[in-house]
KOLTI-912404 format. One record per residue: x negated, y negated, z of N, C-alpha, C, O in turn. Coordinates in steps of 0.2 Angstrom, whole numbers, m for minus. Layout:
<pt n_x="X" n_y="Y" n_z="Z" ca_x="X" ca_y="Y" ca_z="Z" c_x="X" c_y="Y" c_z="Z" o_x="X" o_y="Y" o_z="Z"/>
...
***
This chain:
<pt n_x="752" n_y="692" n_z="m415" ca_x="747" ca_y="694" ca_z="m419" c_x="740" c_y="692" c_z="m414" o_x="736" o_y="695" o_z="m411"/>
<pt n_x="741" n_y="684" n_z="m416" ca_x="732" ca_y="681" ca_z="m414" c_x="730" c_y="682" c_z="m408" o_x="725" o_y="681" o_z="m406"/>
<pt n_x="737" n_y="686" n_z="m402" ca_x="734" ca_y="686" ca_z="m397" c_x="732" c_y="692" c_z="m395" o_x="728" o_y="694" o_z="m390"/>
<pt n_x="735" n_y="697" n_z="m400" ca_x="733" ca_y="703" ca_z="m398" c_x="728" c_y="705" c_z="m402" o_x="724" o_y="709" o_z="m399"/>
<pt n_x="727" n_y="702" n_z="m408" ca_x="720" ca_y="702" ca_z="m411" c_x="715" c_y="701" c_z="m409" o_x="710" o_y="705" o_z="m410"/>
<pt n_x="715" n_y="695" n_z="m402" ca_x="710" ca_y="693" ca_z="m398" c_x="707" c_y="697" c_z="m393" o_x="701" o_y="698" o_z="m392"/>
<pt n_x="712" n_y="699" n_z="m390" ca_x="711" ca_y="706" ca_z="m385" c_x="708" c_y="713" c_z="m389" o_x="704" o_y="717" o_z="m386"/>
<pt n_x="711" n_y="714" n_z="m396" ca_x="707" ca_y="720" ca_z="m399" c_x="701" c_y="719" c_z="m400" o_x="697" o_y="722" o_z="m398"/>
<pt n_x="701" n_y="712" n_z="m403" ca_x="693" ca_y="712" ca_z="m406" c_x="689" c_y="711" c_z="m400" o_x="683" o_y="712" o_z="m402"/>
<pt n_x="690" n_y="711" n_z="m395" ca_x="686" ca_y="712" ca_z="m388" c_x="684" c_y="719" c_z="m390" o_x="680" o_y="722" o_z="m393"/>
<pt n_x="689" n_y="722" n_z="m388" ca_x="688" ca_y="729" ca_z="m385" c_x="683" c_y="733" c_z="m392" o_x="679" o_y="737" o_z="m392"/>
<pt n_x="687" n_y="730" n_z="m399" ca_x="683" ca_y="732" ca_z="m404" c_x="673" c_y="731" c_z="m403" o_x="669" o_y="735" o_z="m405"/>
<pt n_x="672" n_y="726" n_z="m401" ca_x="666" ca_y="723" ca_z="m400" c_x="661" c_y="730" c_z="m395" o_x="655" o_y="731" o_z="m396"/>
<pt n_x="665" n_y="733" n_z="m391" ca_x="663" ca_y="737" ca_z="m386" c_x="663" c_y="744" c_z="m391" o_x="658" o_y="748" o_z="m391"/>
<pt n_x="668" n_y="746" n_z="m393" ca_x="668" ca_y="752" ca_z="m395" c_x="662" c_y="752" c_z="m404" o_x="661" o_y="757" o_z="m408"/>
<pt n_x="658" n_y="745" n_z="m404" ca_x="655" ca_y="746" ca_z="m409" c_x="648" c_y="745" c_z="m407" o_x="643" o_y="744" o_z="m411"/>
<pt n_x="649" n_y="744" n_z="m400" ca_x="642" ca_y="747" ca_z="m398" c_x="638" c_y="738" c_z="m397" o_x="632" o_y="738" o_z="m396"/>
<pt n_x="641" n_y="734" n_z="m397" ca_x="640" ca_y="727" ca_z="m398" c_x="636" c_y="724" c_z="m393" o_x="631" o_y="721" o_z="m393"/>
<pt n_x="639" n_y="728" n_z="m386" ca_x="639" ca_y="726" ca_z="m380" c_x="635" c_y="729" c_z="m376" o_x="633" o_y="735" o_z="m378"/>
<pt n_x="632" n_y="727" n_z="m370" ca_x="627" ca_y="732" ca_z="m366" c_x="633" c_y="734" c_z="m360" o_x="639" o_y="732" o_z="m359"/>
<pt n_x="630" n_y="741" n_z="m357" ca_x="634" ca_y="743" ca_z="m353" c_x="636" c_y="737" c_z="m348" o_x="642" o_y="737" o_z="m346"/>
<pt n_x="632" n_y="732" n_z="m346" ca_x="634" ca_y="726" ca_z="m342" c_x="640" c_y="723" c_z="m343" o_x="644" o_y="723" o_z="m339"/>
<pt n_x="640" n_y="721" n_z="m348" ca_x="645" ca_y="719" ca_z="m354" c_x="650" c_y="721" c_z="m353" o_x="655" o_y="717" o_z="m351"/>
<pt n_x="650" n_y="728" n_z="m354" ca_x="654" ca_y="731" ca_z="m354" c_x="661" c_y="733" c_z="m349" o_x="667" o_y="734" o_z="m350"/>
<pt n_x="655" n_y="734" n_z="m343" ca_x="657" ca_y="732" ca_z="m338" c_x="661" c_y="727" c_z="m336" o_x="667" o_y="729" o_z="m333"/>
<pt n_x="659" n_y="720" n_z="m338" ca_x="660" ca_y="714" ca_z="m336" c_x="666" c_y="713" c_z="m340" o_x="670" o_y="709" o_z="m338"/>
<pt n_x="667" n_y="716" n_z="m346" ca_x="675" ca_y="716" ca_z="m351" c_x="680" c_y="717" c_z="m344" o_x="686" o_y="714" o_z="m344"/>
<pt n_x="680" n_y="721" n_z="m339" ca_x="686" ca_y="726" ca_z="m334" c_x="689" c_y="719" c_z="m333" o_x="696" o_y="719" o_z="m333"/>
<pt n_x="685" n_y="713" n_z="m331" ca_x="689" ca_y="708" ca_z="m326" c_x="694" c_y="704" c_z="m332" o_x="700" o_y="703" o_z="m331"/>
<pt n_x="690" n_y="703" n_z="m337" ca_x="696" ca_y="697" ca_z="m341" c_x="703" c_y="703" c_z="m343" o_x="709" o_y="701" o_z="m343"/>
<pt n_x="701" n_y="708" n_z="m344" ca_x="707" ca_y="714" ca_z="m343" c_x="711" c_y="715" c_z="m338" o_x="717" o_y="717" o_z="m339"/>
<pt n_x="710" n_y="713" n_z="m332" ca_x="712" ca_y="714" ca_z="m328" c_x="716" c_y="707" c_z="m326" o_x="721" o_y="708" o_z="m323"/>
<pt n_x="714" n_y="701" n_z="m328" ca_x="715" ca_y="695" ca_z="m326" c_x="722" c_y="693" c_z="m332" o_x="727" o_y="689" o_z="m331"/>
<pt n_x="720" n_y="698" n_z="m339" ca_x="725" ca_y="696" ca_z="m344" c_x="733" c_y="701" c_z="m340" o_x="739" o_y="699" o_z="m341"/>
<pt n_x="730" n_y="705" n_z="m337" ca_x="737" ca_y="710" ca_z="m336" c_x="739" c_y="705" c_z="m327" o_x="745" o_y="704" o_z="m325"/>
<pt n_x="736" n_y="705" n_z="m325" ca_x="738" ca_y="700" ca_z="m319" c_x="743" c_y="695" c_z="m322" o_x="749" o_y="694" o_z="m321"/>
<pt n_x="739" n_y="692" n_z="m327" ca_x="743" ca_y="686" ca_z="m330" c_x="749" c_y="687" c_z="m332" o_x="754" o_y="684" o_z="m331"/>
<pt n_x="749" n_y="693" n_z="m337" ca_x="757" ca_y="696" ca_z="m338" c_x="763" c_y="695" c_z="m331" o_x="768" o_y="691" o_z="m330"/>
<pt n_x="760" n_y="700" n_z="m327" ca_x="764" ca_y="701" ca_z="m322" c_x="767" c_y="693" c_z="m318" o_x="772" o_y="693" o_z="m315"/>
<pt n_x="763" n_y="689" n_z="m319" ca_x="764" ca_y="681" ca_z="m314" c_x="770" c_y="679" c_z="m319" o_x="776" o_y="678" o_z="m317"/>
<pt n_x="768" n_y="679" n_z="m327" ca_x="772" ca_y="677" ca_z="m331" c_x="780" c_y="678" c_z="m330" o_x="784" o_y="674" o_z="m330"/>
<pt n_x="782" n_y="684" n_z="m331" ca_x="786" ca_y="688" ca_z="m331" c_x="791" c_y="688" c_z="m324" o_x="797" o_y="689" o_z="m324"/>
<pt n_x="787" n_y="686" n_z="m319" ca_x="791" ca_y="687" ca_z="m313" c_x="793" c_y="680" c_z="m312" o_x="799" o_y="678" o_z="m310"/>
<pt n_x="787" n_y="674" n_z="m314" ca_x="789" ca_y="666" ca_z="m313" c_x="797" c_y="663" c_z="m319" o_x="802" o_y="659" o_z="m318"/>
<pt n_x="796" n_y="668" n_z="m325" ca_x="801" ca_y="665" ca_z="m329" c_x="807" c_y="669" c_z="m326" o_x="812" o_y="666" o_z="m327"/>
<pt n_x="808" n_y="674" n_z="m323" ca_x="814" ca_y="679" ca_z="m321" c_x="817" c_y="675" c_z="m314" o_x="821" o_y="677" o_z="m310"/>
<pt n_x="813" n_y="669" n_z="m313" ca_x="814" ca_y="666" ca_z="m305" c_x="813" c_y="670" c_z="m300" o_x="817" o_y="669" o_z="m296"/>
<pt n_x="809" n_y="675" n_z="m299" ca_x="807" ca_y="680" ca_z="m293" c_x="800" c_y="677" c_z="m290" o_x="798" o_y="679" o_z="m284"/>
<pt n_x="798" n_y="672" n_z="m293" ca_x="791" ca_y="669" ca_z="m290" c_x="792" c_y="663" c_z="m290" o_x="795" o_y="660" o_z="m295"/>
<pt n_x="789" n_y="659" n_z="m286" ca_x="787" ca_y="651" ca_z="m286" c_x="778" c_y="650" c_z="m288" o_x="774" o_y="654" o_z="m288"/>
<pt n_x="778" n_y="643" n_z="m291" ca_x="772" ca_y="644" ca_z="m292" c_x="766" c_y="647" c_z="m284" o_x="761" o_y="650" o_z="m286"/>
<pt n_x="767" n_y="645" n_z="m280" ca_x="763" ca_y="647" ca_z="m273" c_x="762" c_y="655" c_z="m273" o_x="757" o_y="658" o_z="m271"/>
<pt n_x="768" n_y="657" n_z="m275" ca_x="768" ca_y="665" ca_z="m278" c_x="762" c_y="668" c_z="m280" o_x="757" o_y="672" o_z="m278"/>
<pt n_x="764" n_y="664" n_z="m286" ca_x="759" ca_y="667" ca_z="m290" c_x="751" c_y="666" c_z="m291" o_x="747" o_y="670" o_z="m293"/>
<pt n_x="751" n_y="659" n_z="m290" ca_x="744" ca_y="658" ca_z="m286" c_x="740" c_y="663" c_z="m281" o_x="735" o_y="666" o_z="m281"/>
<pt n_x="746" n_y="664" n_z="m277" ca_x="742" ca_y="670" ca_z="m271" c_x="742" c_y="676" c_z="m274" o_x="738" o_y="680" o_z="m272"/>
<pt n_x="745" n_y="679" n_z="m280" ca_x="745" ca_y="683" ca_z="m282" c_x="737" c_y="686" c_z="m286" o_x="734" o_y="691" o_z="m285"/>
<pt n_x="735" n_y="679" n_z="m290" ca_x="728" ca_y="678" ca_z="m292" c_x="723" c_y="680" c_z="m286" o_x="719" o_y="684" o_z="m286"/>
<pt n_x="723" n_y="676" n_z="m283" ca_x="719" ca_y="676" ca_z="m278" c_x="718" c_y="682" c_z="m273" o_x="712" o_y="683" o_z="m272"/>
<pt n_x="722" n_y="686" n_z="m271" ca_x="720" ca_y="692" ca_z="m268" c_x="720" c_y="698" c_z="m273" o_x="716" o_y="702" o_z="m271"/>
<pt n_x="724" n_y="700" n_z="m279" ca_x="723" ca_y="703" ca_z="m283" c_x="717" c_y="701" c_z="m288" o_x="713" o_y="706" o_z="m288"/>
<pt n_x="715" n_y="697" n_z="m291" ca_x="712" ca_y="695" ca_z="m297" c_x="705" c_y="693" c_z="m293" o_x="699" o_y="693" o_z="m296"/>
<pt n_x="706" n_y="690" n_z="m287" ca_x="700" ca_y="687" ca_z="m282" c_x="699" c_y="681" c_z="m286" o_x="693" o_y="679" o_z="m286"/>
<pt n_x="703" n_y="677" n_z="m289" ca_x="701" ca_y="669" ca_z="m290" c_x="701" c_y="665" c_z="m286" o_x="705" o_y="666" o_z="m281"/>
<pt n_x="697" n_y="660" n_z="m286" ca_x="698" ca_y="655" ca_z="m282" c_x="705" c_y="651" c_z="m280" o_x="707" o_y="648" o_z="m285"/>
<pt n_x="709" n_y="650" n_z="m274" ca_x="712" ca_y="648" ca_z="m276" c_x="715" c_y="640" c_z="m280" o_x="720" o_y="638" o_z="m282"/>
<pt n_x="710" n_y="637" n_z="m281" ca_x="710" ca_y="630" ca_z="m286" c_x="711" c_y="634" c_z="m292" o_x="717" o_y="633" o_z="m295"/>
<pt n_x="707" n_y="638" n_z="m295" ca_x="708" ca_y="642" ca_z="m299" c_x="715" c_y="647" c_z="m301" o_x="718" o_y="648" o_z="m306"/>
<pt n_x="716" n_y="649" n_z="m296" ca_x="724" ca_y="651" ca_z="m296" c_x="728" c_y="647" c_z="m298" o_x="731" o_y="648" o_z="m304"/>
<pt n_x="728" n_y="642" n_z="m295" ca_x="734" ca_y="635" ca_z="m295" c_x="734" c_y="632" c_z="m304" o_x="739" o_y="631" o_z="m307"/>
<pt n_x="727" n_y="632" n_z="m305" ca_x="728" ca_y="631" ca_z="m313" c_x="729" c_y="635" c_z="m319" o_x="729" o_y="633" o_z="m324"/>
<pt n_x="730" n_y="643" n_z="m317" ca_x="733" ca_y="646" ca_z="m321" c_x="739" c_y="650" c_z="m320" o_x="741" o_y="654" o_z="m323"/>
<pt n_x="741" n_y="648" n_z="m314" ca_x="749" ca_y="650" ca_z="m313" c_x="753" c_y="645" c_z="m314" o_x="759" o_y="647" o_z="m315"/>
<pt n_x="751" n_y="638" n_z="m315" ca_x="752" ca_y="632" ca_z="m318" c_x="752" c_y="633" c_z="m326" o_x="757" o_y="630" o_z="m328"/>
<pt n_x="749" n_y="635" n_z="m331" ca_x="749" ca_y="636" ca_z="m337" c_x="752" c_y="643" c_z="m337" o_x="754" o_y="644" o_z="m343"/>
<pt n_x="754" n_y="647" n_z="m334" ca_x="759" ca_y="652" ca_z="m335" c_x="766" c_y="649" c_z="m336" o_x="771" o_y="651" o_z="m340"/>
<pt n_x="766" n_y="644" n_z="m331" ca_x="773" ca_y="641" ca_z="m329" c_x="774" c_y="636" c_z="m338" o_x="779" o_y="636" o_z="m341"/>
<pt n_x="769" n_y="635" n_z="m340" ca_x="771" ca_y="632" ca_z="m347" c_x="770" c_y="635" c_z="m352" o_x="771" o_y="632" o_z="m358"/>
<pt n_x="770" n_y="640" n_z="m352" ca_x="770" ca_y="644" ca_z="m359" c_x="772" c_y="651" c_z="m358" o_x="768" o_y="656" o_z="m358"/>
<pt n_x="779" n_y="652" n_z="m357" ca_x="781" ca_y="658" ca_z="m355" c_x="782" c_y="663" c_z="m362" o_x="784" o_y="662" o_z="m368"/>
<pt n_x="781" n_y="670" n_z="m356" ca_x="778" ca_y="674" ca_z="m362" c_x="771" c_y="673" c_z="m365" o_x="768" o_y="678" o_z="m362"/>
<pt n_x="768" n_y="671" n_z="m367" ca_x="760" ca_y="670" ca_z="m368" c_x="758" c_y="676" c_z="m365" o_x="757" o_y="681" o_z="m369"/>
<pt n_x="757" n_y="676" n_z="m359" ca_x="752" ca_y="682" ca_z="m357" c_x="754" c_y="688" c_z="m357" o_x="750" o_y="693" o_z="m356"/>
<pt n_x="761" n_y="689" n_z="m358" ca_x="766" ca_y="697" ca_z="m361" c_x="761" c_y="697" c_z="m368" o_x="759" o_y="703" o_z="m369"/>
<pt n_x="760" n_y="693" n_z="m372" ca_x="758" ca_y="694" ca_z="m378" c_x="752" c_y="696" c_z="m379" o_x="749" o_y="699" o_z="m384"/>
<pt n_x="749" n_y="695" n_z="m374" ca_x="741" ca_y="697" ca_z="m376" c_x="742" c_y="705" c_z="m376" o_x="740" o_y="710" o_z="m380"/>
<pt n_x="744" n_y="704" n_z="m370" ca_x="744" ca_y="714" ca_z="m365" c_x="747" c_y="718" c_z="m372" o_x="745" o_y="723" o_z="m375"/>
<pt n_x="753" n_y="716" n_z="m374" ca_x="757" ca_y="718" ca_z="m378" c_x="754" c_y="720" c_z="m384" o_x="752" o_y="725" o_z="m387"/>
<pt n_x="754" n_y="714" n_z="m387" ca_x="748" ca_y="713" ca_z="m395" c_x="742" c_y="719" c_z="m395" o_x="742" o_y="723" o_z="m399"/>
<pt n_x="739" n_y="718" n_z="m390" ca_x="733" ca_y="722" ca_z="m390" c_x="733" c_y="730" c_z="m389" o_x="729" o_y="734" o_z="m392"/>
<pt n_x="738" n_y="732" n_z="m385" ca_x="741" ca_y="738" ca_z="m384" c_x="744" c_y="740" c_z="m391" o_x="744" o_y="745" o_z="m394"/>
<pt n_x="748" n_y="735" n_z="m393" ca_x="753" ca_y="738" ca_z="m400" c_x="747" c_y="739" c_z="m405" o_x="749" o_y="744" o_z="m409"/>
<pt n_x="742" n_y="737" n_z="m406" ca_x="737" ca_y="737" ca_z="m413" c_x="734" c_y="744" c_z="m410" o_x="735" o_y="748" o_z="m414"/>
<pt n_x="731" n_y="746" n_z="m404" ca_x="729" ca_y="751" ca_z="m403" c_x="733" c_y="756" c_z="m406" o_x="734" o_y="758" o_z="m412"/>
<pt n_x="737" n_y="758" n_z="m402" ca_x="743" ca_y="763" ca_z="m404" c_x="744" c_y="762" c_z="m412" o_x="742" o_y="767" o_z="m415"/>
<pt n_x="745" n_y="758" n_z="m415" ca_x="746" ca_y="757" ca_z="m422" c_x="739" c_y="759" c_z="m425" o_x="740" o_y="762" o_z="m430"/>
<pt n_x="734" n_y="758" n_z="m423" ca_x="728" ca_y="759" ca_z="m427" c_x="725" c_y="768" c_z="m423" o_x="720" o_y="771" o_z="m425"/>
<pt n_x="728" n_y="768" n_z="m421" ca_x="729" ca_y="779" ca_z="m418" c_x="732" c_y="780" c_z="m423" o_x="729" o_y="784" o_z="m427"/>
<pt n_x="740" n_y="776" n_z="m423" ca_x="744" ca_y="783" ca_z="m427" c_x="742" c_y="781" c_z="m435" o_x="742" o_y="786" o_z="m439"/>
<pt n_x="739" n_y="775" n_z="m439" ca_x="736" ca_y="776" ca_z="m445" c_x="731" c_y="779" c_z="m445" o_x="731" o_y="781" o_z="m451"/>
<pt n_x="726" n_y="781" n_z="m442" ca_x="720" ca_y="785" ca_z="m442" c_x="721" c_y="791" c_z="m443" o_x="717" o_y="794" o_z="m446"/>
<pt n_x="727" n_y="795" n_z="m443" ca_x="728" ca_y="801" ca_z="m444" c_x="730" c_y="801" c_z="m450" o_x="728" o_y="806" o_z="m453"/>
<pt n_x="732" n_y="798" n_z="m455" ca_x="734" ca_y="796" ca_z="m460" c_x="728" c_y="796" c_z="m465" o_x="723" o_y="792" o_z="m464"/>
<pt n_x="730" n_y="802" n_z="m472" ca_x="724" ca_y="801" ca_z="m477" c_x="721" c_y="796" c_z="m479" o_x="725" o_y="791" o_z="m480"/>
<pt n_x="714" n_y="794" n_z="m479" ca_x="713" ca_y="786" ca_z="m483" c_x="712" c_y="782" c_z="m479" o_x="708" o_y="777" o_z="m480"/>
<pt n_x="715" n_y="783" n_z="m473" ca_x="715" ca_y="774" ca_z="m468" c_x="709" c_y="776" c_z="m465" o_x="708" o_y="782" o_z="m463"/>
<pt n_x="705" n_y="771" n_z="m465" ca_x="698" ca_y="769" ca_z="m463" c_x="698" c_y="764" c_z="m460" o_x="703" o_y="761" o_z="m462"/>
<pt n_x="696" n_y="761" n_z="m454" ca_x="694" ca_y="757" ca_z="m450" c_x="695" c_y="750" c_z="m454" o_x="700" o_y="747" o_z="m454"/>
<pt n_x="690" n_y="749" n_z="m458" ca_x="690" ca_y="744" ca_z="m461" c_x="695" c_y="743" c_z="m465" o_x="697" o_y="737" o_z="m465"/>
<pt n_x="699" n_y="746" n_z="m469" ca_x="706" ca_y="746" ca_z="m474" c_x="711" c_y="745" c_z="m468" o_x="716" o_y="742" o_z="m470"/>
<pt n_x="712" n_y="748" n_z="m459" ca_x="715" ca_y="747" ca_z="m456" c_x="716" c_y="739" c_z="m453" o_x="721" o_y="736" o_z="m452"/>
<pt n_x="711" n_y="736" n_z="m453" ca_x="709" ca_y="730" ca_z="m451" c_x="713" c_y="725" c_z="m458" o_x="718" o_y="721" o_z="m457"/>
<pt n_x="710" n_y="727" n_z="m462" ca_x="711" ca_y="722" ca_z="m470" c_x="719" c_y="723" c_z="m471" o_x="722" o_y="718" o_z="m472"/>
<pt n_x="722" n_y="727" n_z="m471" ca_x="728" ca_y="726" ca_z="m469" c_x="732" c_y="725" c_z="m466" o_x="738" o_y="723" o_z="m468"/>
<pt n_x="731" n_y="726" n_z="m459" ca_x="733" ca_y="723" ca_z="m454" c_x="735" c_y="715" c_z="m455" o_x="741" o_y="713" o_z="m456"/>
<pt n_x="728" n_y="711" n_z="m454" ca_x="728" ca_y="705" ca_z="m455" c_x="728" c_y="703" c_z="m462" o_x="724" o_y="698" o_z="m465"/>
<pt n_x="732" n_y="706" n_z="m465" ca_x="734" ca_y="705" ca_z="m471" c_x="741" c_y="702" c_z="m473" o_x="743" o_y="699" o_z="m478"/>
<pt n_x="745" n_y="706" n_z="m467" ca_x="750" ca_y="702" ca_z="m465" c_x="754" c_y="693" c_z="m463" o_x="759" o_y="690" o_z="m464"/>
<pt n_x="745" n_y="693" n_z="m460" ca_x="748" ca_y="685" ca_z="m456" c_x="746" c_y="686" c_z="m449" o_x="743" o_y="690" o_z="m447"/>
<pt n_x="750" n_y="681" n_z="m446" ca_x="752" ca_y="679" ca_z="m440" c_x="759" c_y="680" c_z="m438" o_x="763" o_y="676" o_z="m435"/>
<pt n_x="761" n_y="686" n_z="m439" ca_x="767" ca_y="688" ca_z="m438" c_x="767" c_y="695" c_z="m432" o_x="762" o_y="699" o_z="m432"/>
<pt n_x="772" n_y="695" n_z="m428" ca_x="773" ca_y="700" ca_z="m421" c_x="769" c_y="707" c_z="m426" o_x="770" o_y="710" o_z="m431"/>
<pt n_x="765" n_y="708" n_z="m421" ca_x="761" ca_y="715" ca_z="m423" c_x="769" c_y="721" c_z="m427" o_x="770" o_y="724" o_z="m432"/>
<pt n_x="771" n_y="721" n_z="m423" ca_x="777" ca_y="727" ca_z="m422" c_x="780" c_y="726" c_z="m432" o_x="781" o_y="730" o_z="m436"/>
<pt n_x="781" n_y="719" n_z="m434" ca_x="782" ca_y="718" ca_z="m441" c_x="776" c_y="721" c_z="m447" o_x="776" o_y="724" o_z="m453"/>
<pt n_x="772" n_y="719" n_z="m443" ca_x="766" ca_y="722" ca_z="m446" c_x="765" c_y="729" c_z="m446" o_x="764" o_y="731" o_z="m451"/>
<pt n_x="765" n_y="733" n_z="m441" ca_x="767" ca_y="738" ca_z="m442" c_x="773" c_y="743" c_z="m445" o_x="772" o_y="748" o_z="m448"/>
<pt n_x="777" n_y="740" n_z="m445" ca_x="782" ca_y="742" ca_z="m451" c_x="781" c_y="743" c_z="m456" o_x="783" o_y="748" o_z="m459"/>
<pt n_x="777" n_y="736" n_z="m459" ca_x="776" ca_y="736" ca_z="m467" c_x="771" c_y="739" c_z="m468" o_x="770" o_y="741" o_z="m474"/>
<pt n_x="766" n_y="742" n_z="m462" ca_x="760" ca_y="747" ca_z="m463" c_x="763" c_y="753" c_z="m466" o_x="762" o_y="754" o_z="m472"/>
<pt n_x="767" n_y="756" n_z="m459" ca_x="771" ca_y="762" ca_z="m460" c_x="775" c_y="763" c_z="m467" o_x="775" o_y="769" o_z="m469"/>
<pt n_x="777" n_y="759" n_z="m470" ca_x="782" ca_y="759" ca_z="m477" c_x="777" c_y="761" c_z="m481" o_x="777" o_y="766" o_z="m485"/>
<pt n_x="771" n_y="755" n_z="m480" ca_x="767" ca_y="756" ca_z="m488" c_x="761" c_y="762" c_z="m486" o_x="757" o_y="762" o_z="m491"/>
<pt n_x="759" n_y="766" n_z="m481" ca_x="752" ca_y="769" ca_z="m478" c_x="751" c_y="773" c_z="m484" o_x="745" o_y="774" o_z="m485"/>
<pt n_x="757" n_y="776" n_z="m488" ca_x="752" ca_y="781" ca_z="m493" c_x="748" c_y="778" c_z="m497" o_x="743" o_y="781" o_z="m499"/>
<pt n_x="750" n_y="769" n_z="m498" ca_x="746" ca_y="766" ca_z="m504" c_x="739" c_y="763" c_z="m500" o_x="736" o_y="758" o_z="m504"/>
<pt n_x="737" n_y="764" n_z="m496" ca_x="731" ca_y="760" ca_z="m494" c_x="725" c_y="765" c_z="m496" o_x="724" o_y="771" o_z="m495"/>
<pt n_x="721" n_y="759" n_z="m499" ca_x="716" ca_y="764" ca_z="m504" c_x="710" c_y="764" c_z="m499" o_x="709" o_y="760" o_z="m494"/>
<pt n_x="706" n_y="772" n_z="m500" ca_x="701" ca_y="775" ca_z="m494" c_x="696" c_y="771" c_z="m496" o_x="696" o_y="769" o_z="m502"/>
<pt n_x="690" n_y="769" n_z="m491" ca_x="686" ca_y="765" ca_z="m491" c_x="681" c_y="767" c_z="m486" o_x="683" o_y="771" o_z="m482"/>
<pt n_x="677" n_y="765" n_z="m487" ca_x="671" ca_y="765" ca_z="m482" c_x="674" c_y="761" c_z="m475" o_x="677" o_y="756" o_z="m475"/>
<pt n_x="672" n_y="764" n_z="m470" ca_x="673" ca_y="762" ca_z="m462" c_x="669" c_y="755" c_z="m461" o_x="669" o_y="752" o_z="m456"/>
***
């Protein structure tokens, strides 16, 4: 949840018009890096890549410096699944929001309040609880 919320909140700032066009453009690179981290994370922990291959991927695909790429791949190696959680969590929150927004009475603020009221649980668990109680979410201004 925390990882997904971090990515989602960044996207939300752009949606709310809080970022300039240049800042919106600049946000594309962290998303690319987050997706690359997920690729490296999976390949490292499946045993398909060594650290050197992950670092090379960062240099070639993301444009990181060799030193920065090495630090990033070492971080990946220490926290299995963390990079994947950011991407999946962010995407799952967006998907849930899309699903819930089509239901009567669900506004952006009520969606956020309900989602965050479940605490730091996997987004899938919060989503299931929200689906079961979607009819009881009160309408409010977004």
